[in-house]
C-alpha positions, 0 to 999 in steps of 0.5 A: 217324113217316113217314121220308123216302125217299131222293134217288135214289127221290124223284127216281124218283116225282118224274119219273114224276109230272111225266111222267104229268102233264105229258103229261095237261096236253100232252094238253089242248092236243091234245084242243084242237087236233084237236077245235077251232081253233087259236082255241080253243087260244089261248083256252085259253093266253090263260086260263093267260097272264092267271091263271098270273102273278097265281096264282104271286105270291099263291102266294109260292113257299111250297112252295120255302120250306117244303121248304127251312125245314130249321129248321123255323122256322114250322108248317104251319098257318102256311103254310096260312093265308096261302096261302088268304088269298092265293089268295082274293086272287088269284081277286079280282084275275083278276076284276078283270083280265077286267073292266076288259080288255075281253076278249070274254064267251066268253074272259073266263069262259075266263079266270075258270074257268082262274082258278078251277081254279089256285086249287084247285091253288094249294091242293093245292100247300102240302100238296105243300110240307109232303110235299116238305119231309119228302121224301115225293115219293111222295105229291106223284107219286100225286097227280099221277098222279091228277090228270093222266089226270082233268083230261084226261078232264074238259076233253076230256069238256067240249070234246067235249059242248059244242064251247066251250073254256069248258066244258072249262076247267070240267071242268078246274077240278072235276077239280082240286077233286076231287083236292085234297078226296079226296087231297091233303088227307088225305095232308098230315094224315096225315104226322107231321113235327118242326112237331108238333100241326098236321097229325100222327098223334097217338099215340093211335091215328092220329087226323088233326088238322085243320089251324087256321088262324092266319090274319093274325098276327106270325107270318103278317107274319114269313112274308110278310116272308120270302116276298114276294120270292120271289112277286115272283120268281114273278110276274117268271118268269111274266110272262117266260114269258107276255109273248110271248103277251100281244103275240102276241095283241095284235098277231097274235091268238088264232089265232097265239097257239094255234100258238104255245102249242101248240108251246111246251108241247112243251118241257116233256119236258126240264122234266119232268126237271128239275123232278123233279130240282130238286124232290127234290134242293132239301131236300138242298141246303138241309141242306148248306148250312144245315150248312156243307157247301160240297163236297157242295153244290157237286158236287150242283149240278154233277150237275144242271148237267151234266144240263141242258147234256145235255138241252138239246143233245139237245132242240135236235138232235132238233128240228133233224132231226125237228122238222117231222115231230113238229109234223105227226104231233102236231098238224096240217100248219099247225103244222108251217109254224113249224119255226124258232119250234120250234127256237127255243124249244127253245134258249131251254128249253135255257138255261132248264134251266141257269137253273131249277137255279141258281135251285133252288140259290138258294132252297135257300141262302135268296137270296130277295131278290136274286132279285127284282132279276135276274128284274125285269131279266129281265122287262124284257129280255123286254118291250123285245125282244117290243116290238121284235121281235113286230110285225117278226117275227111268232111267230120274233121272240117266239121270239128274245126268249125265248131273249135273256131266257133268256140273261140269266136264266142269266148273272145266276143263275150270277152270284149262285149263284157268290157264295152258293157262295164265302160258304158256302166260307168259312163252312166254312173258318171252321168247320174252323178253329174245331175245330182250335182 
């Protein structure tokens, strides 16, 4: 049996994987900005903005459900079958959006190519969920370390040869498909765990057993019922991040969208640490909550929140002191003209760090349904503020809208998490009283 790693080892591997992958993702925007124009960056950003909410809703956040399935209620076949079905549906939805939205032909093809790439990524993600459940973040990190540079090379090669965002996006889809087939599937199928008989190494010599999709049955409907609220949550989270982009593209055009997207992507540096810690800590938080261990749950979550606060403050300080220089060196002088946008986005990101850790805690506590109304409120705030601020203040107005939405998300997440901890503390006291009888 493949044993899990320690929290420190999982965090280290996840951080390294996220750093490499995020650096390469950011490198793709740099390639488009340096070799192309803000319009090309805007096309690529629009492809991500259109496809991300659809794919994230279709994913139903199954990876988080898998990783926190401490009682092993579902088999890997159940998760894989549902992910395949929803990914096919997502591709159809993306095609429908492209057909009826009236984008220019080149922009429409870029969106479709990005959608295909995201579909391959979604299938890899369900294998990541199985690995995360068994606390083998090292294998996920190795996949990301392979995927990141390969993605950058494929996109850069396509743009260099054709001077077209479209062929860069096609190269990206090919790269993600290769990593899925050559590494992710094999890595998931060689993991042995309690959900035996699916993708385990058999006792008769380590033969891999291919997963057998179960498709739509009673178990699938139960899993959909469980994960659908999280699907809505991820849809709303993605919309919340992308709503300013829709308004920018509508009111200001693809060029301004490219500038905004390039600046916004610089926020990923701190996000890498947040995601690495959150993903590594999720199984541990889930186990503490399932076992009614209130004190360890609070202690671990408190550490995470403290780290998020430090990251946020450090980011704001760095941007305030050296933001203009950073934008000029990394992109072009035209990007440095928007230092105020950079600073506002960093404030929004700092608030988002703390909200993200609280989100991991809510998911670990299996508080799924309550997250949907929370993020519906955040999305509504984002739409209203963008509708008001973007036409008046342009990119700065979009950044302010993100700050306001992040503050609302943080306050709502805090209220739900405090309630979850309160209930956990009561359960722990009841258990102690029962044991003392």
